[in-house]
C-alpha positions in Angstrom: 162.6 0.3 -88.2 159.4 -0.3 -86.2 158.5 -3.9 -85.4 155.8 -5.2 -87.7 153.4 -6.6 -85.1 150.1 -8.3 -85.5 148.4 -5.3 -84.0 150.1 -3.0 -86.6 148.9 -5.3 -89.4 145.4 -5.4 -88.1 145.3 -1.6 -87.9 146.4 -1.2 -91.5 144.0 -3.9 -92.7 141.1 -2.3 -91.0 142.0 1.1 -92.4 142.6 0.0 -96.0 140.6 -3.3 -96.4 143.7 -4.8 -98.0 144.7 -8.5 -97.5 147.1 -9.6 -94.9 150.0 -10.4 -97.2 149.6 -7.1 -99.0 149.7 -5.2 -95.7 152.7 -7.2 -94.6 154.6 -6.3 -97.8 153.6 -2.7 -97.6 154.7 -2.4 -93.9 158.0 -4.1 -94.7 158.6 -1.7 -97.6 157.6 1.2 -95.4 159.9 0.0 -92.6 156.9 -0.1 -90.2 155.6 3.4 -91.0 151.8 3.0 -91.0 151.1 6.2 -93.0 153.7 5.3 -95.6 152.3 1.7 -95.8 148.9 3.1 -96.6 150.3 5.3 -99.3 152.0 2.2 -100.8 148.8 0.3 -100.8 147.0 3.1 -102.5 149.8 3.6 -105.0 149.7 0.0 -106.0 146.0 0.1 -106.5 145.4 -2.8 -104.1 141.7 -3.2 -104.0 140.0 -3.5 -100.7 138.5 -6.9 -100.0 135.3 -5.2 -98.8 134.7 -3.7 -102.3 135.0 -7.2 -103.8 132.6 -8.7 -101.4 129.7 -6.8 -103.1 130.3 -8.7 -106.3 128.7 -12.1 -107.0 130.9 -15.2 -106.7 129.0 -18.1 -108.1 131.6 -19.8 -110.2 134.3 -21.9 -108.7 135.1 -25.5 -107.8 134.6 -28.2 -105.2 137.4 -29.8 -103.4 136.6 -33.2 -101.8 138.3 -36.1 -100.0 138.0 -39.0 -97.6 139.7 -39.3 -94.3 140.3 -42.7 -92.7 140.0 -43.3 -89.0 139.5 -46.2 -86.6 135.8 -45.5 -86.7 135.6 -45.7 -90.5 135.7 -43.0 -93.1 134.7 -39.3 -93.3 134.0 -37.5 -96.5 134.4 -33.7 -96.9 133.3 -31.5 -99.8 134.1 -27.8 -99.8 132.8 -25.3 -102.4 135.2 -22.4 -103.1 133.6 -19.7 -105.2 135.1 -17.1 -107.6 133.4 -14.6 -109.9 134.5 -16.1 -113.2 135.2 -19.6 -114.5 138.4 -18.2 -116.0 139.8 -17.9 -112.4 138.1 -21.1 -111.2 140.0 -23.3 -113.7 143.5 -21.9 -113.0 145.8 -24.4 -111.2 146.5 -21.9 -108.4 142.7 -21.6 -107.6 142.3 -25.4 -107.6 145.4 -25.6 -105.4 143.9 -23.1 -103.0 140.6 -25.0 -102.8 142.6 -28.2 -102.0 144.4 -26.3 -99.2 141.1 -25.2 -97.7 139.9 -28.9 -97.9 143.1 -29.9 -96.0 142.4 -27.3 -93.3 138.8 -28.6 -93.0 140.1 -32.2 -92.6 142.7 -31.2 -90.0 140.2 -29.3 -87.9 137.5 -31.9 -88.3 135.2 -29.0 -89.2 131.5 -29.7 -89.2 130.1 -26.5 -90.8 131.2 -23.4 -92.8 131.6 -21.4 -89.6 133.8 -24.0 -88.1 135.9 -24.1 -91.3 136.3 -20.4 -91.5 137.5 -20.3 -87.9 139.9 -23.2 -88.4 143.7 -22.7 -88.5 145.4 -22.2 -91.9 149.0 -21.7 -93.0 148.9 -18.1 -91.6 146.0 -17.2 -89.4 142.6 -18.7 -90.1 140.8 -20.0 -93.2 138.8 -16.8 -93.2 142.0 -14.8 -93.5 143.3 -17.2 -96.1 140.2 -16.6 -98.2 140.6 -12.9 -97.9 144.2 -13.3 -99.1 143.0 -15.4 -102.0 140.6 -12.6 -103.0 143.6 -10.2 -103.2 145.7 -12.7 -105.1 143.0 -13.5 -107.7 141.5 -10.0 -107.9 138.0 -11.4 -107.5 135.5 -12.0 -104.7 136.5 -15.4 -103.3 134.4 -17.1 -100.7 133.7 -20.5 -99.1 130.3 -21.7 -100.4 128.6 -24.9 -99.5 130.2 -27.4 -97.1 129.3 -31.1 -96.6 130.5 -33.8 -94.3 129.3 -37.4 -94.0 130.7 -40.4 -92.2 130.3 -44.2 -92.2 132.2 -47.5 -92.6 132.6 -46.6 -96.3 132.4 -43.2 -98.0 132.3 -43.0 -101.8 132.9 -39.7 -103.7 132.1 -38.9 -107.3 133.4 -35.6 -108.6 131.8 -34.5 -111.9 133.4 -32.1 -114.4 131.1 -30.3 -116.9 134.0 -30.1 -119.3 137.6 -31.4 -119.4 139.3 -28.1 -118.9 137.2 -27.2 -115.8 137.6 -28.5 -112.2 134.8 -30.4 -110.5 131.5 -28.6 -110.4 129.4 -31.3 -108.8 130.4 -33.6 -106.0 128.3 -36.5 -104.7 129.1 -38.4 -101.5 127.4 -41.4 -100.0 128.1 -43.3 -96.7 127.4 -47.0 -96.7 128.2 -50.1 -94.8 130.9 -52.5 -96.1 128.5 -54.5 -98.2 127.0 -51.4 -99.6 130.4 -50.3 -100.8 130.0 -52.7 -103.8 127.3 -50.4 -105.3 128.4 -47.1 -103.7 129.9 -45.7 -106.9 126.7 -46.4 -108.8 124.7 -44.6 -106.1 127.1 -41.6 -106.2 126.6 -41.3 -109.9 122.9 -41.4 -109.4 123.1 -38.7 -106.8 125.1 -36.5 -109.1 122.8 -37.0 -112.0 119.4 -37.0 -110.4 119.8 -34.7 -107.4 117.9 -36.5 -104.7 117.2 -34.5 -101.6 116.6 -37.1 -99.0 117.7 -40.7 -98.3 114.3 -42.2 -97.3 110.7 -40.9 -97.3 110.9 -40.8 -93.5 113.6 -38.2 -93.8 111.4 -35.8 -95.8 110.2 -33.0 -93.4 106.6 -33.3 -92.3 105.8 -29.7 -93.5 107.2 -30.6 -97.0 105.0 -33.7 -97.2 101.9 -31.7 -96.0 102.5 -29.0 -98.6 102.8 -31.6 -101.3 99.6 -33.3 -100.1 97.7 -30.0 -100.1 98.9 -29.2 -103.7 98.0 -32.6 -104.9 94.5 -32.4 -103.3 93.8 -28.9 -104.7 95.1 -30.0 -108.2 92.9 -33.1 -108.2 89.8 -31.2 -107.2 90.6 -28.5 -109.8 90.8 -31.2 -112.4 87.2 -32.3 -111.5 88.1 -35.6 -110.0 85.3 -37.2 -107.9 85.8 -36.4 -104.2 85.6 -40.0 -103.2 88.6 -41.0 -105.2 90.7 -37.9 -104.6 92.5 -39.4 -101.5 93.7 -42.3 -103.7 94.9 -39.9 -106.4 96.7 -37.8 -103.8 98.5 -40.8 -102.5 99.6 -41.7 -106.0 100.9 -38.2 -106.6 102.7 -38.3 -103.3 104.4 -41.6 -104.2 105.5 -40.0 -107.5 106.9 -37.1 -105.5 108.9 -39.5 -103.3 110.3 -41.3 -106.3 111.6 -38.0 -107.6 113.3 -36.6 -104.4 114.1 -39.7 -102.3 117.3 -41.5 -103.3 116.3 -45.0 -102.3 113.0 -44.7 -104.1 114.4 -43.2 -107.3 114.5 -45.5 -110.4 118.1 -46.6 -110.9 119.3 -44.6 -114.0 121.1 -47.6 -115.5 118.2 -49.9 -115.0 114.9 -48.1 -114.3 113.1 -51.4 -113.7 114.6 -51.3 -110.1 115.1 -48.6 -107.5 118.3 -47.5 -105.9 117.0 -49.2 -102.7 116.8 -52.4 -104.6 120.3 -51.9 -105.8 121.5 -52.0 -102.2 119.2 -54.9 -101.3 120.8 -57.0 -104.0 124.2 -56.8 -102.3 122.8 -56.9 -98.8 124.1 -53.4 -98.1 122.8 -50.2 -96.6 123.2 -46.5 -97.2 123.4 -44.2 -94.1 123.5 -40.7 -95.7 124.6 -38.7 -98.7 125.4 -35.2 -99.8 125.4 -33.4 -103.1 127.2 -30.1 -103.7 126.9 -28.2 -107.0 128.8 -25.0 -107.7 126.6 -21.9 -107.6 123.6 -23.7 -106.1 124.0 -22.6 -102.5 122.7 -19.5 -100.8 123.4 -16.3 -102.8 125.7 -13.7 -101.4 
């Protein structure tokens, strides 16, 4: 029996597109005979991962967690996509998403690329995802990835229905005083979808674009030119109230902003993230 080496596995994987575990099983059954292993893969109808990759995977779940350290807390959120919600809600799929989260935490990953290259149980996370695609019979991929850090990190995971896993995860990093209202802020992020923490965080080109649109709209409405600048500033302020977290009206008490919520406890927010299944870049 020929030794089943990593090089042998790689060769069969490249030739068939099958996952690592399927290739290992086929080579073991074929006692190391590459040609026979390929026949076994074909006979069992094991679908090549490459063929699945052409299919959309925009269902799924989000695994999230907080890691403690001497410097404070770090929050991670990892979106794992499948093609159908039927697969997404299975315990095995949720368990797989949790394992990818654990790999992200162990590797201190800071991006999707770093996560995919991180070590997993056997090989890398990228290889584990390929194995998952073979296991679930669907295109499986890592979608969005978020990481924030601070003295305190609060996470809120929202389920659209009781039988489904989390489809929205909101995370916010605060100081110790801000932790008192961090949960309320996380609920706000989940529900209202802010894009930036402060108006200073809004990119200059976005602000300029909004200013142009507001100006053109005001002129098209026949507003006197001398008052157009004032109207534009009002519309810009309305835009900031919609997309800037600390300027949004607090959903539970619209008479005050989220910023005021933090002021009341003498706390500060340093950053936040919101991940929603299917809302990242398309395949």
